[in-house]
N, C-alpha and C positions, 0 to 999 in steps of 0.2 A: 674485493669486498666479500665478507663472509656470507654464505648462503646456507640456510638451514638444510640439513640432510633430508632426503625422502624418508618418511617415517611410516612404519607399520606398527600399529598398536594391537597387541593381543590381550584380550581381557579374559583372565582365568588361567591359572597355572595348574591345570589338572591334565587328564589324559589327552584331550584334544588340543588344548592350548600349548602344552609343552611340546607336543609333536609338531604342531604348526611352526612354533618358534625355532625348533631345530632345523626344519626343512628350509625355512626362509633365511635363517642365519647362514646356512651352507650355500644357498643358491643365489642370493641377491648380490648386486654389486657392492664393493667395499664402501662406497659412499652412502649407502642406505643404512638405516638403523632399525632394529626391532626392539620395541619396548614391551616386555612381558609384565603385565600388571596383575597383582593378586593381593587380596587383603590378608592372606596368610603368609607367614615367613617361610613355611615349608609346604611342599605339595602334600595334601592330605590324601593318603591312600585309602579311600573310603571302603574299598572292598573288604578290608580286614578290620574295619571299625567294630562290627558286631562282635566278632570273636575276642578282640583285644579289650573290649569294654566289659567282658566277662572273665576272661582268663588273665590272671595276674602275671607280671614279669616280662611282658613283651610289648607294652604300650608304646615304647619309644620307636618301634618299627613302623608305626603308622604315619610318621612324619618324615618325609624325604627331602633332603637339602636341595635347593635350587641353584647352588653355586656353580654347577657345571652343566646347567640346562642347555646352553648353546653349544656344548661339545667342543669348546675351544677356549684356550687360556690366552689367546692373542690380545695384549692390552691395547692394540691399535684399533680394534673393532669397536663400533659404536653401540653395540647391543647392550641392553641393560635389563635387569630384572628388578622391578620396583614393588615394594610392599606399600600398598595404599588402597583405599576404597574409591571406586568410581562412583561419583555422585550424580553425574548427568552426561548425556550423549547429545552431540549435535552433528550435523552433516559433515563437518570438517574438523571437529575438535571434541575432546572429552574434558571433563572437569574432575580433578582428583581431590581427595581429602587433605592432601598436603603437597607442597612444592618440593622439588629436588634440585636446588641450585648447584649442588656438587656435580650434577649430571647435565647442567645447562638448561634445566627447566626451572626458570626463576619464579614462575607463577603456577597456580594450580590448574590453569588451562593449558592443555597439551594439544597442539594441532596435529593432524594426521593426514596421510594420503590414502591409506588403506586401514581397515579395521577387521579383525577377526574376533567375533563374539563367541566366547567359549565358557560362559559362566554356569553352564550345567543346570543342576536342580538343587533345590533346598531340601536338605535331608529331613526324614520324619523325626518327630520330637525326641525319641530316645537316643538319637545320634546327632542331634542338631547342636553342635558346639556353640553356634552363634545365636541360639535361642534368646529372645529378648528378656525372658524371665526364666532363669535356670530351674526354678522350682516347678515350672510347668512342663519341663521336658519328660518327667516321669511322674506317675501318680502313686504315691505311697499311702498305705492304709493309715499309718500313724505319722504325725510330724516327726521327722528324723533328719537324715543327712540332706544337705542341699548341694547340688553340683556347683563348682566354682565358676566365676565369670571368665569367659574366654574372649581374648581380644586379638587372637591371631598368631601367638608365638608357640613354639614347640613345647616350652616348659609349661605353659598354661594348658596345652592339649594333653600332656602327660598327666598333669594334676587332675584334669577333668576325667580322664580314663580311669585313673586309680580310684577316684571317688565313686564313679559308676560301678566299678567292680565291687566295692564295699557295700553299696546299696543292694546289688544283686545277692551278694553273699549273706546279707542280713535278712533277706526275705524268704521265709519257709515255703510260701506258695506264690506263684507268679502266673499272671494272665497275660498272654501275648495275643494281641489283636491284629490280624492280617496274615493271610496265608500266601504271601509272595515270598521272594527270595530272602528278604530281611527277616520277616517273621519266622520263617522256617529255620534260618540259621540261628537266630536268638533262641528259639525253643529247643532245638537239638543240642546246641552248645551248652546251654544252662543245664539241661537234663544230663548230659554226658559228664560235665565237670562236677555237678552236685547231684549225685544219685539219690540223696535223701530228700530233695526238693520235689514238690508236685508242680508240674508245669501244664497249663491248659492253653492250647492253641485254638483260637476262635477265628473262623473265616466265613465271610458272608455268602460265598458261593459254594457249590457242590464240588468244585474242582480246585485243587491247589495249583498255583502257578498257571493261571488261566491263559496267559499269553503264549505258553509253550505247548508242545505236543502233549496229547493226553497221556502218553507213556510216562512223561515226567511226573504227572500226578500219581499214577499207579505206583511207580517206583518209590517216590517220596513217601506216600502214605504207607507203603509196606514197611519202610524203615521206621517211620514214626510208631507204627503199631507194635514193633518189637521192643520199644522203649517203655518199660513198665511204669515209669513216673511221668509219662506224657499222655494227656487226654486230648483228643482232637474233636472239635465240634465244627461240622460243616453245615452250610446253608442257614446260618443264624447271624443276623447283623446286630452289632452293638447299638443300643439306644444311647446316643450321645448325651441326651438330657440326664440320664442316670449318672453320668460321669461328672456333670457340672452341678447337679442339684445340691442344695443346702437345706437342712444340715445333712452331712454325709451319713449314709446308712452303713452301720457296722453289724456284724453278728456277735455272738457271745464270745468268740475267740479273738475279737478285735480286728477281724479281716474286713476290708471294704467290700461292699456288695454293689455290683452293677447288674444291669439286666439287658437282655436282647429285646428287639422290637416285638417278639412274640411273648414277652413277659418272663422268660427264663432267667433266673437269678444265678449269678456266678460270684463267688467270694474269693478274694486273694489278698495277699499282703503287698503286692506290687503289680501295677498295670503298665505294660509297655505297648504303646500305640504305634504299630508298624503298618500303617495304611497307605503307604505310597509317598512318592516324592512330588514336589511341586516345581514346575519349570521356572527357572530364575530369569524371567523375561520382563520384569518390571521396568527396567531402564529403557528397553525398546518400546514398551507401551507408552511411556512418558514422551519418548522421542517422536514416535509416530504411531498412534493407536492402530492404524491400518496394517501395520507389520505383524501384529499378533492375532492369532486365531482365538476369538473369545470362547470357542467351544472346548478348547483344550489348553489354552494359555501358551501354546507353542509359537515360535517365530515362523512366519511364512517364508519359504525359500524356493529358489529355482533348483533345477537338477544340478546346477553348478555350485550349489551351496550359497549363492548370493541372496542377500535379503530381498524380499519382495513384498508386495502389498496385494490386498484383495482387489480384483478387477471390479470397477463400479458397475452396478446393475443397469440395465436399459431402463430409461425413465420416460421416454416419449414414444409416440406412435411412429414418428419419423425414424428414430433410432432403430426401432424394431423392424421396420420395412428395410432399412439399409442392411441390417444383420441378416435378414432372410435372403436378400439378394446375394450377399456374400456366400451364404450356404449353397445357393443354387450354382454360383460360379465355382465354388470349391468342388461340388459334386461333379460338375462337368469336366473339371481338370484333374479329377482323381486318378484317371487312367494314365496321366502323363508322369513318367518316372522322374523322381527327384533324387539328388545325391544325398541330401540331408534336410532335416526339418529346420525351418528358420528359427533363429534363437529368440527366446522370449525376452521381453524387455523388463527392466526394473529401474525405478528412480534411484536406486542405491547400488550401482554395480561395483562400488568400491568397498562394500561392507559384506562380510561373510559370516555365516552362523554355522557352528559345528557342535556336535554333541547333544546332550539331553535337552538343550533349549530349542533345538531345531525341529520343525515339523517335517521330518525327513522321510516322507512317503512310506510310513509304516515301519521304519527301522526301530528295533528295540533300543530303548535308552540304556546304553551300556558303554563302558570305557573303551572296549575294543572298537566299537563302531565310531566313537568320537575320534579315536586314533587314526582310523583309515579315512574318515571323512576329511580330516585335516591333511592327509597325505594325497588325496585324490586330485582335486582341481585347484586348490587355493594357490599353491606356489606357481603353477603354470599360468594362471590368469593374472596374478600380480606381476 
């Protein structure tokens, strides 16, 4: 009698998901299968998105084929890379936007034994290929070009990049909002490629790149100050109501005017909002709201990268007394040496979260961290 193979589903084919799939495919028994699932046909190399959405002629380099993601061409292996959207998660199955009968998945419901959640973050509007309304991705002073609709293919991504390049090229003045890595790269790349354009970089804090060492701010600001066509405004926050208000306010040159919360007005032909990424944890929140931290929208995890939940608060006097007794006992036993701390428990020991979606104890959301998180515990624990 045929029995279904043990299945590991990996959600997201970016830096963490691809690495996890490679390790699992190489280390699991041949009777197991790894299903790498992503809504894109190619891995989106988002680190070069800002530059390639400005610099023509290289946009194809942003989309990396997944055909050799498992590092093996052995046709007997059961591993598959599937292009589909995950619509819901359950404890032992996921639902996809389509079935894959050619791979033995006759329905959209896919059972799993283990899951690795590596869906990362949603990109800021200027680089959000999947934006629900392409016209909202960028704010132009005058009605002009619209970014094409993207549904996950390389050809659509290339068309999107080319149109973005033309929008930047057509704008004499550009306001970039956000002094993180994305905003800085946009501002400097545009200024370097188009020396005749005026670029303004607006940041709400006094320091650029606030999550990094202050020396990063000093060095970055020094470079920006050498660029004659870049103005840097620090410590001023954009008043978002000025972006949405109708009718749109223009100056005599036809430039759109927005203002900061202090009332300072800034005019530009193009506005690029680079104010940070949003953790892509909506599916986990629908699955079990307790797995997502409402303060930062990140998934709660253990040190082993396993999905966790918030411990319920003490609700009664009896519970408080019991907890105090445990503290006294723990203090009394503190001098007794132990070989290791007891493992923390989770209701979802078979679900792991890596990358930007994980509340990973202060780790910066970055591709290299996702890569090494996927390498650390996941394959060993599975």
